N, C-alpha and C positions, 0 to 999 in steps of 0.2 A: 371134705369140708365144704360147707355151703354158706352163702351170704344171704341174709334176709333183708327186708326193706328197711328195717330199723338200722341195721349195720351200714347200708348204703347211705342213709341220712347222716349217720355218725361220721362216716369217712368224708362225706361232703363237707360236713361242718368243720372237721379237723383240717381239711385242705382249703378252707375258706372259699368253697365253690358254692354258688347258689344253684340248687337243683329244684326244679318244679316237681310237683307231685306226679305229673304225667310222665316225666323222664325217669322216675325212680325204678319202675319195672324193667325198662330197657337197660339201665345201668346194672341192675341186679343180674340180669342174664349175661351181660358182658363180663362182669367180675367173676361170676360162676364159671364161665367158659375159660377165662384166664386161669383160675385156680385148678380146673380139670386138666388143663394143659401142663401146668406145673407139676401136678400129681403124676401125669404121664411121663414127664421128663425124669422124675424121681426114680422111675422104674428102669431107666436105661443103665446098662452095665458099662461103666467107664473105667473099670479096673485096667491099669497098665496104659491108659491113654495119656500122652503127654499134653500139657497145656499148650495152646497155640497163640501166636501173636498175629498170624495172618493165615488166610486159607492156603497160601503157597509157602512151602517150607523155606525159610531163610533165616540166617542169623540176625540177631538184633544188633543194630549199630550201637556201640558203647564208646564213650569218651574216656580218656584217662582221668583218673581220680587224683588230680594234683591241684595244689593252691597256685593260682596264677597272678592275682594282683595284690598279694599280701605285702605288707611292709611299706606301703606308700601313704600311710596315715597323714603325713605332713602334706603331701600333694592334694589329698582329698580335703583336708581341713583348710587349705589355702583359700578357698572360696567361701568358707563359713564366716558369717558376720561375727560370731563369738564361739570360742572354744576353750576347753579347759582339760588338761591331762589327756590329750589325744581324743576328746569326745566333743560332739557338738553341744554347745550351751544354748538352751532355749528358755524363753521366759516361763515362769511358773504360771500354769493356768488352772490348777486345782488348789483350793484352799485347804 
């Protein structure tokens, strides 16, 4: 895959980046180099390789999946200026 100058201008337009005509050839070369590297990576055999979270093998820290502050709706709503049926009541802003 190769990027031409029109594609570079289109990418810059979509990214809302102002690119001068003098910079387009350099950006074209850089984008083509990135795409060549991605194509090179696609050729790497990763069959059987486990995903890593770090370069050093270590288990991920996990917290217990438990509900901790449930059942205190009354305490939470105690500071609300207005509430109704255990919900915050706010003024209507959309007609």
